[in-house]
LOKOL-460049 format. One record per residue (C-alpha): x, y, z; residue in one letter; residue number from 1. Coordinates in nm, 4 decimals. Layout:
! LOKOL-460049
+----------+----------+----------+----+-----+
!       c1 !       c2 !       c3 ! aa !   i !
+----------+----------+----------+----+-----+
!        X !        Y !        Z !  A ! NUM !
...
+----------+----------+----------+----+-----+
***
This chain:
! LOKOL-460049
+----------+----------+----------+----+-----+
!       c1 !       c2 !       c3 ! aa !   i !
+----------+----------+----------+----+-----+
!   0.0000 !   0.0000 !   0.0000 !  X !   1 !
!   0.0936 !   0.3647 !   0.0057 !  X !   2 !
!   0.3589 !   0.4964 !   0.2417 !  X !   3 !
!   0.7216 !   0.5036 !   0.3429 !  X !   4 !
!   0.8926 !   0.5846 !   0.6685 !  X !   5 !
!   1.1719 !   0.5074 !   0.9104 !  X !   6 !
!   1.0006 !   0.3083 !   1.1837 !  X !   7 !
!   0.7579 !   0.0988 !   0.9798 !  X !   8 !
!   0.8509 !  -0.0557 !   0.6476 !  X !   9 !
!   0.6000 !   0.0077 !   0.3691 !  X !  10 !
!   0.3806 !  -0.2859 !   0.2656 !  X !  11 !
!   0.5175 !  -0.3350 !  -0.0837 !  X !  12 !
!   0.3530 !  -0.5862 !  -0.3177 !  X !  13 !
!   0.0520 !  -0.6010 !  -0.0882 !  X !  14 !
!  -0.1658 !  -0.7854 !  -0.3397 !  X !  15 !
!   0.0853 !  -1.0711 !  -0.3416 !  X !  16 !
!   0.0075 !  -1.1680 !   0.0185 !  X !  17 !
!  -0.3426 !  -1.0240 !   0.0700 !  X !  18 !
!  -0.5771 !  -1.2271 !  -0.1470 !  X !  19 !
!  -0.8704 !  -0.9955 !  -0.0754 !  X !  20 !
!  -0.7157 !  -0.7366 !  -0.3062 !  X !  21 !
!  -0.7692 !  -0.9764 !  -0.5971 !  X !  22 !
!  -1.1272 !  -1.0674 !  -0.5060 !  X !  23 !
!  -1.2885 !  -0.8945 !  -0.8015 !  X !  24 !
!  -1.6506 !  -0.9452 !  -0.6992 !  X !  25 !
!  -1.5929 !  -0.8046 !  -0.3502 !  X !  26 !
!  -1.3862 !  -0.5115 !  -0.4757 !  X !  27 !
!  -1.6542 !  -0.4173 !  -0.7280 !  X !  28 !
!  -1.9197 !  -0.4315 !  -0.4554 !  X !  29 !
!  -1.7071 !  -0.1894 !  -0.2530 !  X !  30 !
!  -1.6860 !   0.0343 !  -0.5571 !  X !  31 !
!  -2.0652 !   0.0336 !  -0.5919 !  X !  32 !
!  -2.0990 !   0.1596 !  -0.2348 !  X !  33 !
!  -1.8339 !   0.4282 !  -0.2909 !  X !  34 !
!  -2.0006 !   0.5505 !  -0.6099 !  X !  35 !
!  -2.3437 !   0.5507 !  -0.4443 !  X !  36 !
!  -2.2171 !   0.7674 !  -0.1585 !  X !  37 !
!  -2.0325 !   1.0010 !  -0.3955 !  X !  38 !
!  -2.3396 !   1.0184 !  -0.6189 !  X !  39 !
!  -2.5554 !   1.1290 !  -0.3293 !  X !  40 !
!  -2.3048 !   1.3875 !  -0.2122 !  X !  41 !
!  -2.2549 !   1.5281 !  -0.5609 !  X !  42 !
!  -2.6241 !   1.5029 !  -0.6487 !  X !  43 !
!  -2.5437 !   1.3084 !  -0.9655 !  X !  44 !
!  -2.7136 !   0.9740 !  -0.8975 !  X !  45 !
!  -2.3800 !   0.7935 !  -0.9295 !  X !  46 !
!  -2.2397 !   0.9674 !  -1.2343 !  X !  47 !
!  -1.8843 !   1.1042 !  -1.2233 !  X !  48 !
!  -1.9124 !   1.2518 !  -1.5724 !  X !  49 !
!  -1.6590 !   1.5207 !  -1.6506 !  X !  50 !
!  -1.4603 !   1.4740 !  -1.3278 !  X !  51 !
!  -1.0943 !   1.3900 !  -1.2736 !  X !  52 !
!  -1.0761 !   1.1082 !  -1.0201 !  X !  53 !
!  -0.7965 !   0.9246 !  -0.8380 !  X !  54 !
!  -0.8086 !   0.6065 !  -0.6297 !  X !  55 !
!  -0.5241 !   0.6300 !  -0.3779 !  X !  56 !
!  -0.4153 !   0.2773 !  -0.2887 !  X !  57 !
!  -0.5728 !   0.1175 !  -0.5957 !  X !  58 !
!  -0.3761 !  -0.2113 !  -0.5998 !  X !  59 !
!  -0.5211 !  -0.4346 !  -0.8766 !  X !  60 !
!  -0.7475 !  -0.1570 !  -1.0014 !  X !  61 !
!  -1.1029 !  -0.2898 !  -0.9695 !  X !  62 !
!  -1.2353 !   0.0172 !  -0.7870 !  X !  63 !
!  -1.0532 !   0.2531 !  -1.0233 !  X !  64 !
!  -1.2096 !   0.0695 !  -1.3169 !  X !  65 !
!  -1.5568 !   0.1194 !  -1.1693 !  X !  66 !
!  -1.4851 !   0.4896 !  -1.1163 !  X !  67 !
!  -1.3941 !   0.5160 !  -1.4832 !  X !  68 !
!  -1.7092 !   0.3251 !  -1.5793 !  X !  69 !
!  -1.9117 !   0.5807 !  -1.3796 !  X !  70 !
!  -1.8116 !   0.8385 !  -1.6395 !  X !  71 !
!  -1.5019 !   1.0040 !  -1.4952 !  X !  72 !
!  -1.3268 !   1.2196 !  -1.7560 !  X !  73 !
!  -0.9863 !   1.1014 !  -1.6388 !  X !  74 !
!  -0.9213 !   0.8276 !  -1.3822 !  X !  75 !
!  -0.5945 !   0.7588 !  -1.2009 !  X !  76 !
!  -0.5002 !   0.4604 !  -0.9872 !  X !  77 !
!  -0.2103 !   0.5232 !  -0.7492 !  X !  78 !
!  -0.0167 !   0.2702 !  -0.5416 !  X !  79 !
!   0.3276 !   0.1284 !  -0.4620 !  X !  80 !
!   0.1989 !  -0.2271 !  -0.5117 !  X !  81 !
!   0.3897 !  -0.2967 !  -0.8339 !  X !  82 !
!   0.2464 !  -0.6461 !  -0.9013 !  X !  83 !
!  -0.1025 !  -0.5109 !  -0.8415 !  X !  84 !
!  -0.0403 !  -0.2166 !  -1.0739 !  X !  85 !
!   0.0857 !  -0.4507 !  -1.3469 !  X !  86 !
!  -0.2320 !  -0.6580 !  -1.3231 !  X !  87 !
!  -0.4410 !  -0.3400 !  -1.3242 !  X !  88 !
!  -0.2663 !  -0.1882 !  -1.6262 !  X !  89 !
!  -0.2989 !  -0.5128 !  -1.8217 !  X !  90 !
!  -0.6755 !  -0.5246 !  -1.7727 !  X !  91 !
!  -0.7817 !  -0.1618 !  -1.7367 !  X !  92 !
!  -0.4978 !   0.0460 !  -1.8787 !  X !  93 !
!  -0.7036 !   0.1695 !  -2.1734 !  X !  94 !
!  -0.9419 !   0.3622 !  -1.9468 !  X !  95 !
!  -0.7406 !   0.4167 !  -1.6259 !  X !  96 !
!  -0.3939 !   0.5673 !  -1.5896 !  X !  97 !
!  -0.2038 !   0.3718 !  -1.3257 !  X !  98 !
!   0.0805 !   0.5450 !  -1.1438 !  X !  99 !
!   0.3418 !   0.3966 !  -0.9120 !  X ! 100 !
!   0.3786 !   0.6684 !  -0.6508 !  X ! 101 !
!   0.3875 !   0.7161 !  -0.2775 !  X ! 102 !
!   0.0854 !   0.8755 !  -0.1138 !  X ! 103 !
!   0.3052 !   1.1288 !   0.0625 !  X ! 104 !
!   0.4264 !   1.2644 !  -0.2740 !  X ! 105 !
!   0.1375 !   1.2459 !  -0.5193 !  X ! 106 !
!   0.2391 !   1.3341 !  -0.8767 !  X ! 107 !
!  -0.0426 !   1.5830 !  -0.9342 !  X ! 108 !
!  -0.0516 !   1.9647 !  -0.9377 !  X ! 109 !
!  -0.2166 !   2.1564 !  -0.6553 !  X ! 110 !
!  -0.5969 !   2.1517 !  -0.6730 !  X ! 111 !
!  -0.6070 !   1.9343 !  -0.9836 !  X ! 112 !
!  -0.8357 !   1.6471 !  -0.8767 !  X ! 113 !
!  -1.2142 !   1.6630 !  -0.8433 !  X ! 114 !
!  -1.2618 !   1.3349 !  -0.6557 !  X ! 115 !
!  -1.0260 !   1.1309 !  -0.4408 !  X ! 116 !
!  -1.0960 !   0.7855 !  -0.2997 !  X ! 117 !
!  -0.9033 !   0.6639 !   0.0068 !  X ! 118 !
!  -1.0751 !   0.3426 !   0.1043 !  X ! 119 !
!  -0.9411 !   0.1178 !   0.3813 !  X ! 120 !
!  -0.5862 !   0.2372 !   0.3288 !  X ! 121 !
!  -0.4790 !   0.4482 !   0.6255 !  X ! 122 !
!  -0.4127 !   0.1541 !   0.8610 !  X ! 123 !
!  -0.1624 !   0.0111 !   0.6131 !  X ! 124 !
!   0.0549 !   0.3167 !   0.5604 !  X ! 125 !
!   0.3487 !   0.4521 !   0.7524 !  X ! 126 !
!   0.2295 !   0.8118 !   0.7834 !  X ! 127 !
!  -0.1439 !   0.8575 !   0.7182 !  X ! 128 !
!  -0.1330 !   1.2188 !   0.8402 !  X ! 129 !
!   0.1193 !   1.3069 !   0.5695 !  X ! 130 !
!  -0.0992 !   1.1405 !   0.3067 !  X ! 131 !
!  -0.4027 !   1.3350 !   0.4262 !  X ! 132 !
!  -0.2056 !   1.6578 !   0.3892 !  X ! 133 !
!  -0.0986 !   1.5575 !   0.0381 !  X ! 134 !
!  -0.4541 !   1.4712 !  -0.0637 !  X ! 135 !
!  -0.5636 !   1.8103 !   0.0690 !  X ! 136 !
!  -0.3019 !   1.9702 !  -0.1567 !  X ! 137 !
!  -0.4116 !   1.7986 !  -0.4788 !  X ! 138 !
!  -0.7876 !   1.8175 !  -0.4169 !  X ! 139 !
!  -0.9711 !   2.0958 !  -0.5989 !  X ! 140 !
!  -1.1271 !   2.3682 !  -0.3850 !  X ! 141 !
!  -1.4734 !   2.2281 !  -0.4611 !  X ! 142 !
!  -1.3538 !   1.8668 !  -0.4782 !  X ! 143 !
!  -1.4592 !   1.5740 !  -0.2606 !  X ! 144 !
!  -1.2644 !   1.3020 !  -0.0817 !  X ! 145 !
!  -1.4287 !   0.9678 !  -0.0042 !  X ! 146 !
!  -1.2940 !   0.8043 !   0.3120 !  X ! 147 !
!  -1.3548 !   0.4450 !   0.4193 !  X ! 148 !
!  -1.1882 !   0.4334 !   0.7618 !  X ! 149 !
!  -1.1491 !   0.1238 !   0.9768 !  X ! 150 !
!  -1.2309 !   0.1734 !   1.3441 !  X ! 151 !
!  -0.9879 !   0.0547 !   1.6111 !  X ! 152 !
!  -1.2868 !  -0.0281 !   1.8323 !  X ! 153 !
!  -1.4493 !  -0.2530 !   1.5738 !  X ! 154 !
!  -1.4796 !  -0.5876 !   1.7508 !  X ! 155 !
!  -1.3604 !  -0.8222 !   1.4738 !  X ! 156 !
!  -1.0304 !  -0.7275 !   1.3095 !  X ! 157 !
!  -1.1014 !  -0.7652 !   0.9353 !  X ! 158 !
!  -0.7579 !  -0.8774 !   0.8113 !  X ! 159 !
!  -0.6864 !  -1.1548 !   1.0616 !  X ! 160 !
!  -1.0426 !  -1.2382 !   1.1759 !  X ! 161 !
!  -0.9473 !  -1.2186 !   1.5432 !  X ! 162 !
!  -1.1739 !  -1.0407 !   1.7934 !  X ! 163 !
!  -1.0383 !  -0.7357 !   1.9752 !  X ! 164 !
!  -0.7012 !  -0.7613 !   1.8003 !  X ! 165 !
!  -0.6881 !  -0.3905 !   1.7154 !  X ! 166 !
!  -0.7601 !  -0.3023 !   2.0813 !  X ! 167 !
!  -0.4244 !  -0.4411 !   2.1922 !  X ! 168 !
!  -0.0886 !  -0.2636 !   2.2181 !  X ! 169 !
!   0.1534 !  -0.3708 !   1.9403 !  X ! 170 !
!   0.3560 !  -0.6232 !   2.1421 !  X ! 171 !
!   0.0460 !  -0.8105 !   2.2607 !  X ! 172 !
!  -0.1132 !  -0.7906 !   1.9157 !  X ! 173 !
!   0.2002 !  -0.9509 !   1.7659 !  X ! 174 !
!   0.1742 !  -1.2389 !   2.0125 !  X ! 175 !
!  -0.1965 !  -1.2797 !   1.9409 !  X ! 176 !
!  -0.1553 !  -1.3196 !   1.5633 !  X ! 177 !
!   0.1408 !  -1.5559 !   1.6127 !  X ! 178 !
!  -0.0550 !  -1.7662 !   1.8622 !  X ! 179 !
!  -0.3270 !  -1.8291 !   1.6054 !  X ! 180 !
!  -0.0859 !  -1.8687 !   1.3144 !  X ! 181 !
!  -0.2181 !  -1.5669 !   1.1237 !  X ! 182 !
!   0.1129 !  -1.3815 !   1.0776 !  X ! 183 !
!   0.4504 !  -1.3119 !   1.2345 !  X ! 184 !
!   0.3379 !  -0.9696 !   1.3510 !  X ! 185 !
!   0.0435 !  -0.7328 !   1.3401 !  X ! 186 !
!   0.1284 !  -0.4548 !   1.0994 !  X ! 187 !
!  -0.1929 !  -0.2531 !   1.0747 !  X ! 188 !
!  -0.2462 !   0.0518 !   1.2966 !  X ! 189 !
!  -0.6051 !   0.1610 !   1.3494 !  X ! 190 !
!  -0.7371 !   0.4740 !   1.5168 !  X ! 191 !
!  -1.0513 !   0.5448 !   1.7142 !  X ! 192 !
!  -1.3127 !   0.7925 !   1.5941 !  X ! 193 !
!  -1.1400 !   1.0663 !   1.7921 !  X ! 194 !
!  -0.8046 !   0.9842 !   1.6338 !  X ! 195 !
!  -0.9611 !   0.9787 !   1.2878 !  X ! 196 !
!  -1.1170 !   1.3181 !   1.3474 !  X ! 197 !
!  -0.7708 !   1.4526 !   1.4255 !  X ! 198 !
!  -0.6374 !   1.2888 !   1.1086 !  X ! 199 !
!  -0.8911 !   1.4730 !   0.8911 !  X ! 200 !
!  -0.8785 !   1.8019 !   1.0811 !  X ! 201 !
!  -0.7851 !   1.9951 !   0.7656 !  X ! 202 !
!  -1.1174 !   1.9012 !   0.6037 !  X ! 203 !
!  -1.4866 !   1.9582 !   0.6565 !  X ! 204 !
!  -1.6348 !   1.6113 !   0.6961 !  X ! 205 !
!  -1.9851 !   1.4758 !   0.6331 !  X ! 206 !
!  -2.0548 !   1.1435 !   0.8044 !  X ! 207 !
!  -2.2370 !   0.8845 !   0.5916 !  X ! 208 !
!  -2.1916 !   0.5962 !   0.8356 !  X ! 209 !
!  -2.5375 !   0.6068 !   0.9918 !  X ! 210 !
!  -2.7282 !   0.6667 !   0.6646 !  X ! 211 !
!  -2.5580 !   0.3667 !   0.5034 !  X ! 212 !
!  -2.6294 !   0.1470 !   0.8061 !  X ! 213 !
!  -2.9896 !   0.2670 !   0.8296 !  X ! 214 !
!  -3.0674 !   0.2452 !   0.4557 !  X ! 215 !
!  -2.8168 !  -0.0041 !   0.3082 !  X ! 216 !
!  -3.0169 !  -0.0706 !  -0.0086 !  X ! 217 !
!  -2.9884 !   0.2965 !  -0.1021 !  X ! 218 !
!  -2.6101 !   0.2804 !  -0.0886 !  X ! 219 !
!  -2.5359 !  -0.0568 !  -0.2488 !  X ! 220 !
!  -2.5694 !  -0.2167 !   0.0938 !  X ! 221 !
!  -2.5045 !  -0.5596 !  -0.0500 !  X ! 222 !
!  -2.1355 !  -0.4780 !  -0.0095 !  X ! 223 !
!  -2.1834 !  -0.4311 !   0.3632 !  X ! 224 !
!  -2.4166 !  -0.7284 !   0.4067 !  X ! 225 !
!  -2.3775 !  -0.9788 !   0.1202 !  X ! 226 !
!  -2.5679 !  -1.3039 !   0.0771 !  X ! 227 !
!  -2.8565 !  -1.4566 !   0.2729 !  X ! 228 !
!  -2.6980 !  -1.3708 !   0.6079 !  X ! 229 !
!  -2.6561 !  -1.0158 !   0.4859 !  X ! 230 !
!  -3.0257 !  -0.9847 !   0.4046 !  X ! 231 !
!  -3.1059 !  -1.1023 !   0.7562 !  X ! 232 !
!  -2.8678 !  -0.8415 !   0.8987 !  X ! 233 !
!  -3.0344 !  -0.5713 !   0.6899 !  X ! 234 !
!  -3.3772 !  -0.6693 !   0.8252 !  X ! 235 !
!  -3.2459 !  -0.6661 !   1.1819 !  X ! 236 !
!  -3.0908 !  -0.3235 !   1.1336 !  X ! 237 !
!  -3.4125 !  -0.1908 !   0.9835 !  X ! 238 !
!  -3.6013 !  -0.3080 !   1.2938 !  X ! 239 !
!  -3.3612 !  -0.1544 !   1.5450 !  X ! 240 !
!  -3.4746 !   0.1877 !   1.6710 !  X ! 241 !
!  -3.2443 !   0.4576 !   1.5446 !  X ! 242 !
!  -3.1627 !   0.5667 !   1.8961 !  X ! 243 !
!  -3.0270 !   0.2174 !   1.9656 !  X ! 244 !
!  -2.8462 !   0.2059 !   1.6326 !  X ! 245 !
!  -2.6742 !   0.5308 !   1.7233 !  X ! 246 !
!  -2.5292 !   0.3619 !   2.0325 !  X ! 247 !
!  -2.3507 !   0.1142 !   1.8060 !  X ! 248 !
!  -2.1630 !   0.3851 !   1.6143 !  X ! 249 !
!  -1.8543 !   0.3837 !   1.8435 !  X ! 250 !
!  -1.7916 !   0.0152 !   1.7603 !  X ! 251 !
!  -1.8937 !  -0.0056 !   1.3926 !  X ! 252 !
!  -1.6052 !  -0.1576 !   1.1955 !  X ! 253 !
!  -1.5905 !   0.1189 !   0.9343 !  X ! 254 !
!  -1.6698 !   0.4890 !   0.9218 !  X ! 255 !
!  -1.7813 !   0.6274 !   0.5861 !  X ! 256 !
!  -1.7022 !   0.9969 !   0.5486 !  X ! 257 !
!  -1.6984 !   1.2452 !   0.2629 !  X ! 258 !
!  -1.4533 !   1.5308 !   0.3121 !  X ! 259 !
!  -1.4156 !   1.8667 !   0.1395 !  X ! 260 !
!  -1.2009 !   2.1745 !   0.1821 !  X ! 261 !
!  -1.5048 !   2.3517 !   0.3231 !  X ! 262 !
!  -1.8296 !   2.5130 !   0.2192 !  X ! 263 !
!  -1.9735 !   2.2371 !   0.0030 !  X ! 264 !
!  -2.2687 !   2.0378 !   0.1376 !  X ! 265 !
!  -2.4406 !   1.7180 !   0.0174 !  X ! 266 !
!  -2.6532 !   1.7834 !  -0.2899 !  X ! 267 !
!  -2.8670 !   1.4702 !  -0.2568 !  X ! 268 !
!  -3.1921 !   1.4239 !  -0.0626 !  X ! 269 !
!  -3.1899 !   1.4578 !   0.3168 !  X ! 270 !
!  -3.0646 !   1.1380 !   0.4784 !  X ! 271 !
!  -3.1680 !   0.9660 !   0.8023 !  X ! 272 !
!  -2.9568 !   1.0716 !   1.0985 !  X ! 273 !
!  -2.9457 !   0.9303 !   1.4518 !  X ! 274 !
!  -3.1469 !   1.1150 !   1.7147 !  X ! 275 !
!  -2.9277 !   1.3372 !   1.9313 !  X ! 276 !
!  -2.6328 !   1.2856 !   1.6937 !  X ! 277 !
!  -2.2763 !   1.3190 !   1.8113 !  X ! 278 !
!  -2.1162 !   1.6589 !   1.7698 !  X ! 279 !
!  -2.0752 !   1.7297 !   1.3945 !  X ! 280 !
!  -1.7387 !   1.6611 !   1.2410 !  X ! 281 !
+----------+----------+----------+----+-----+
***
């Protein structure tokens, strides 16, 4: 993934050891959710026509390909995952420009990108704060940044499928993954909601987490809750009073935010929000 630094070594060739990056069906479902959220915010019903878009941390390129298919005028996929980029360029190079570059030094002029996607990347990089600053630099003044952000307080760690793994300090987390034979060490570094708010402090942020949980079908909710079990989950969520659902927000596995440089507001219809919502971002 994207990132370099002194203390943590960058996860080069991530797609070579993380099979999920090559799961095309799952990656395209994620893209559908991203495009649905962006479509609501932009008021375009999912169209990215005429916009210059970049997927930061694109790996094998499935999400970038879907962004291009949504009508983007120019689509970039950026990563340091060279094997993933090769696969992406082979399949999608005619409609997406893939760039091997570090997220802390994006090869774009100031204010040149209309839409940025940064989906489940920050926990993999050495310096997410530096990448946020760089994305702020290249984002247009009226541009939008989609953020899919893993929550440290999510109960089940998604990469290693071990409960409460991300709660632990690094030394204990390393022992935990070794004990269950998942890895030699636990690389990922998650943040709580408060830490994520500090990470995005240079942006104005609109929180889509609750609307997507409350109305998953509206936002390609099949990605969040696939299959028969997923349909059951959707029915359960629909039956839960919104006040109760709000109480679950501190431990949801992923926060879905759309960030801007300020001033712009969602152009789509008014969305459901939890009663007595937390202080706005």
